[in-house]
Biotite code that builds the C-alpha atoms (Angstrom):
import biotite.structure as struc

atoms = struc.array([
    struc.Atom([4.422, -93.708, 0.994], chain_id="A", res_id=1, res_name="MET", atom_name="CA", element="C"),
    struc.Atom([4.060, -96.308, 3.720], chain_id="A", res_id=2, res_name="THR", atom_name="CA", element="C"),
    struc.Atom([6.862, -98.632, 4.779], chain_id="A", res_id=3, res_name="THR", atom_name="CA", element="C"),
    struc.Atom([7.166, -101.819, 6.796], chain_id="A", res_id=4, res_name="LYS", atom_name="CA", element="C"),
    struc.Atom([9.950, -104.176, 7.835], chain_id="A", res_id=5, res_name="THR", atom_name="CA", element="C"),
    struc.Atom([10.151, -107.692, 6.418], chain_id="A", res_id=6, res_name="VAL", atom_name="CA", element="C"),
    struc.Atom([12.526, -110.295, 7.914], chain_id="A", res_id=7, res_name="ARG", atom_name="CA", element="C"),
    struc.Atom([13.947, -112.885, 5.553], chain_id="A", res_id=8, res_name="SER", atom_name="CA", element="C"),
    struc.Atom([16.649, -115.566, 5.493], chain_id="A", res_id=9, res_name="ARG", atom_name="CA", element="C"),
    struc.Atom([17.329, -114.872, 1.820], chain_id="A", res_id=10, res_name="PHE", atom_name="CA", element="C"),
    struc.Atom([19.851, -112.290, 0.658], chain_id="A", res_id=11, res_name="ASN", atom_name="CA", element="C"),
    struc.Atom([18.340, -109.611, -1.610], chain_id="A", res_id=12, res_name="HIS", atom_name="CA", element="C"),
    struc.Atom([19.678, -106.238, -2.692], chain_id="A", res_id=13, res_name="GLU", atom_name="CA", element="C"),
    struc.Atom([18.106, -102.769, -2.538], chain_id="A", res_id=14, res_name="VAL", atom_name="CA", element="C"),
    struc.Atom([15.772, -102.256, -5.492], chain_id="A", res_id=15, res_name="GLY", atom_name="CA", element="C"),
    struc.Atom([14.765, -105.917, -5.744], chain_id="A", res_id=16, res_name="GLU", atom_name="CA", element="C"),
    struc.Atom([11.462, -107.164, -4.396], chain_id="A", res_id=17, res_name="SER", atom_name="CA", element="C"),
    struc.Atom([10.723, -109.358, -1.405], chain_id="A", res_id=18, res_name="VAL", atom_name="CA", element="C"),
    struc.Atom([7.210, -110.689, -0.682], chain_id="A", res_id=19, res_name="GLU", atom_name="CA", element="C"),
    struc.Atom([5.963, -108.517, -3.544], chain_id="A", res_id=20, res_name="GLY", atom_name="CA", element="C"),
    struc.Atom([7.286, -105.231, -2.105], chain_id="A", res_id=21, res_name="TYR", atom_name="CA", element="C"),
    struc.Atom([10.178, -103.082, -3.350], chain_id="A", res_id=22, res_name="LYS", atom_name="CA", element="C"),
    struc.Atom([13.225, -103.045, -1.018], chain_id="A", res_id=23, res_name="ILE", atom_name="CA", element="C"),
    struc.Atom([14.309, -99.572, 0.133], chain_id="A", res_id=24, res_name="LEU", atom_name="CA", element="C"),
    struc.Atom([16.880, -100.523, 2.775], chain_id="A", res_id=25, res_name="GLU", atom_name="CA", element="C"),
    struc.Atom([18.729, -103.685, 3.855], chain_id="A", res_id=26, res_name="LYS", atom_name="CA", element="C"),
    struc.Atom([19.893, -104.461, 7.413], chain_id="A", res_id=27, res_name="ILE", atom_name="CA", element="C"),
    struc.Atom([21.979, -107.554, 8.245], chain_id="A", res_id=28, res_name="VAL", atom_name="CA", element="C"),
    struc.Atom([20.661, -109.003, 11.527], chain_id="A", res_id=29, res_name="VAL", atom_name="CA", element="C"),
    struc.Atom([22.933, -112.074, 11.543], chain_id="A", res_id=30, res_name="ALA", atom_name="CA", element="C"),
    struc.Atom([25.590, -112.663, 8.877], chain_id="A", res_id=31, res_name="PRO", atom_name="CA", element="C"),
    struc.Atom([25.717, -116.039, 7.148], chain_id="A", res_id=32, res_name="PRO", atom_name="CA", element="C"),
    struc.Atom([28.140, -118.634, 8.554], chain_id="A", res_id=33, res_name="ASP", atom_name="CA", element="C"),
    struc.Atom([29.559, -120.791, 5.759], chain_id="A", res_id=34, res_name="LEU", atom_name="CA", element="C"),
    struc.Atom([31.389, -123.145, 8.158], chain_id="A", res_id=35, res_name="VAL", atom_name="CA", element="C"),
    struc.Atom([28.149, -124.151, 9.910], chain_id="A", res_id=36, res_name="GLU", atom_name="CA", element="C"),
    struc.Atom([26.188, -123.858, 6.642], chain_id="A", res_id=37, res_name="ARG", atom_name="CA", element="C"),
    struc.Atom([23.819, -121.331, 8.183], chain_id="A", res_id=38, res_name="ARG", atom_name="CA", element="C"),
    struc.Atom([22.007, -118.646, 6.217], chain_id="A", res_id=39, res_name="ARG", atom_name="CA", element="C"),
    struc.Atom([22.044, -115.055, 7.297], chain_id="A", res_id=40, res_name="GLY", atom_name="CA", element="C"),
    struc.Atom([19.059, -113.149, 8.652], chain_id="A", res_id=41, res_name="ILE", atom_name="CA", element="C"),
    struc.Atom([18.124, -109.894, 6.969], chain_id="A", res_id=42, res_name="TYR", atom_name="CA", element="C"),
    struc.Atom([15.616, -107.122, 7.709], chain_id="A", res_id=43, res_name="ASP", atom_name="CA", element="C"),
    struc.Atom([14.328, -105.237, 4.703], chain_id="A", res_id=44, res_name="TYR", atom_name="CA", element="C"),
    struc.Atom([12.577, -101.870, 4.830], chain_id="A", res_id=45, res_name="LEU", atom_name="CA", element="C"),
    struc.Atom([10.048, -102.157, 2.011], chain_id="A", res_id=46, res_name="VAL", atom_name="CA", element="C"),
    struc.Atom([7.653, -99.756, 0.343], chain_id="A", res_id=47, res_name="GLU", atom_name="CA", element="C"),
    struc.Atom([4.003, -100.690, 0.823], chain_id="A", res_id=48, res_name="VAL", atom_name="CA", element="C"),
    struc.Atom([1.428, -99.276, -1.605], chain_id="A", res_id=49, res_name="PRO", atom_name="CA", element="C"),
    struc.Atom([-1.350, -97.271, 0.071], chain_id="A", res_id=50, res_name="PRO", atom_name="CA", element="C"),
    struc.Atom([-4.482, -99.220, 0.906], chain_id="A", res_id=51, res_name="GLU", atom_name="CA", element="C"),
    struc.Atom([-7.551, -98.509, -1.133], chain_id="A", res_id=52, res_name="THR", atom_name="CA", element="C"),
    struc.Atom([-10.345, -96.999, 0.908], chain_id="A", res_id=53, res_name="VAL", atom_name="CA", element="C"),
    struc.Atom([-13.603, -98.891, 0.567], chain_id="A", res_id=54, res_name="LYS", atom_name="CA", element="C"),
    struc.Atom([-16.679, -96.724, 0.098], chain_id="A", res_id=55, res_name="PRO", atom_name="CA", element="C"),
    struc.Atom([-18.913, -96.694, 3.130], chain_id="A", res_id=56, res_name="ARG", atom_name="CA", element="C"),
    struc.Atom([-22.276, -98.343, 2.787], chain_id="A", res_id=57, res_name="SER", atom_name="CA", element="C"),
    struc.Atom([-25.425, -96.350, 3.345], chain_id="A", res_id=58, res_name="SER", atom_name="CA", element="C"),
    struc.Atom([-25.967, -98.154, 6.670], chain_id="A", res_id=59, res_name="ARG", atom_name="CA", element="C"),
    struc.Atom([-22.566, -96.990, 7.953], chain_id="A", res_id=60, res_name="GLU", atom_name="CA", element="C"),
    struc.Atom([-23.315, -93.511, 6.665], chain_id="A", res_id=61, res_name="ALA", atom_name="CA", element="C"),
    struc.Atom([-26.475, -93.412, 8.756], chain_id="A", res_id=62, res_name="GLY", atom_name="CA", element="C"),
    struc.Atom([-29.046, -94.226, 6.076], chain_id="A", res_id=63, res_name="GLY", atom_name="CA", element="C"),
    struc.Atom([-31.194, -97.303, 5.573], chain_id="A", res_id=64, res_name="VAL", atom_name="CA", element="C"),
    struc.Atom([-29.392, -100.152, 3.813], chain_id="A", res_id=65, res_name="ALA", atom_name="CA", element="C"),
    struc.Atom([-30.958, -103.001, 1.892], chain_id="A", res_id=66, res_name="THR", atom_name="CA", element="C"),
    struc.Atom([-29.571, -106.510, 2.011], chain_id="A", res_id=67, res_name="ARG", atom_name="CA", element="C"),
    struc.Atom([-28.334, -107.225, -1.478], chain_id="A", res_id=68, res_name="GLU", atom_name="CA", element="C"),
    struc.Atom([-25.740, -109.938, -0.946], chain_id="A", res_id=69, res_name="ALA", atom_name="CA", element="C"),
    struc.Atom([-27.434, -111.899, 1.833], chain_id="A", res_id=70, res_name="ALA", atom_name="CA", element="C"),
    struc.Atom([-29.674, -114.735, 0.611], chain_id="A", res_id=71, res_name="PRO", atom_name="CA", element="C"),
    struc.Atom([-33.148, -115.286, 1.990], chain_id="A", res_id=72, res_name="ALA", atom_name="CA", element="C"),
    struc.Atom([-33.251, -117.273, 5.223], chain_id="A", res_id=73, res_name="ARG", atom_name="CA", element="C"),
    struc.Atom([-34.881, -120.387, 3.713], chain_id="A", res_id=74, res_name="ASP", atom_name="CA", element="C"),
    struc.Atom([-32.902, -120.474, 0.464], chain_id="A", res_id=75, res_name="SER", atom_name="CA", element="C"),
    struc.Atom([-29.538, -122.170, 0.396], chain_id="A", res_id=76, res_name="PHE", atom_name="CA", element="C"),
    struc.Atom([-27.498, -123.480, -2.505], chain_id="A", res_id=77, res_name="THR", atom_name="CA", element="C"),
    struc.Atom([-24.162, -125.222, -2.311], chain_id="A", res_id=78, res_name="ARG", atom_name="CA", element="C"),
    struc.Atom([-21.203, -123.521, -3.906], chain_id="A", res_id=79, res_name="SER", atom_name="CA", element="C"),
    struc.Atom([-19.505, -125.167, -6.849], chain_id="A", res_id=80, res_name="THR", atom_name="CA", element="C"),
    struc.Atom([-15.773, -125.960, -6.897], chain_id="A", res_id=81, res_name="PRO", atom_name="CA", element="C"),
    struc.Atom([-15.292, -123.006, -9.268], chain_id="A", res_id=82, res_name="ASP", atom_name="CA", element="C"),
    struc.Atom([-16.883, -120.650, -6.730], chain_id="A", res_id=83, res_name="GLU", atom_name="CA", element="C"),
    struc.Atom([-14.625, -122.036, -3.977], chain_id="A", res_id=84, res_name="ARG", atom_name="CA", element="C"),
    struc.Atom([-11.469, -121.548, -6.005], chain_id="A", res_id=85, res_name="GLY", atom_name="CA", element="C"),
    struc.Atom([-11.366, -124.950, -7.666], chain_id="A", res_id=86, res_name="GLY", atom_name="CA", element="C"),
    struc.Atom([-9.717, -126.784, -4.761], chain_id="A", res_id=87, res_name="ARG", atom_name="CA", element="C"),
    struc.Atom([-11.102, -130.283, -4.329], chain_id="A", res_id=88, res_name="VAL", atom_name="CA", element="C"),
    struc.Atom([-10.019, -132.528, -1.482], chain_id="A", res_id=89, res_name="ILE", atom_name="CA", element="C"),
    struc.Atom([-10.086, -136.178, -2.405], chain_id="A", res_id=90, res_name="ARG", atom_name="CA", element="C"),
    struc.Atom([-9.885, -138.778, 0.311], chain_id="A", res_id=91, res_name="ARG", atom_name="CA", element="C"),
    struc.Atom([-7.982, -142.007, -0.215], chain_id="A", res_id=92, res_name="ILE", atom_name="CA", element="C"),
    struc.Atom([-9.831, -145.062, 1.130], chain_id="A", res_id=93, res_name="PRO", atom_name="CA", element="C"),
    struc.Atom([-8.093, -147.088, 3.818], chain_id="A", res_id=94, res_name="SER", atom_name="CA", element="C"),
    struc.Atom([-6.705, -150.492, 2.822], chain_id="A", res_id=95, res_name="ARG", atom_name="CA", element="C"),
])
């Protein structure tokens, strides 16, 4: 199990999740001040799932690799909005 510390201005309890990680321990860095309407600052020790190890390519392993994903030098096609994640930026003309 790997852990890391996450700092937050929101009050959570042990067992809840913060930034998608399960909280193991809570440390109050600065308590909230209700008179000045200031939130507290909290450090959370969270459990981080182990990273998946990517398989090494044959080039990294010392063999000869072929270029599968790289397009030919003279061929180029534009990506569609679906391939880019569907985000389209529309510009508003000036008045």
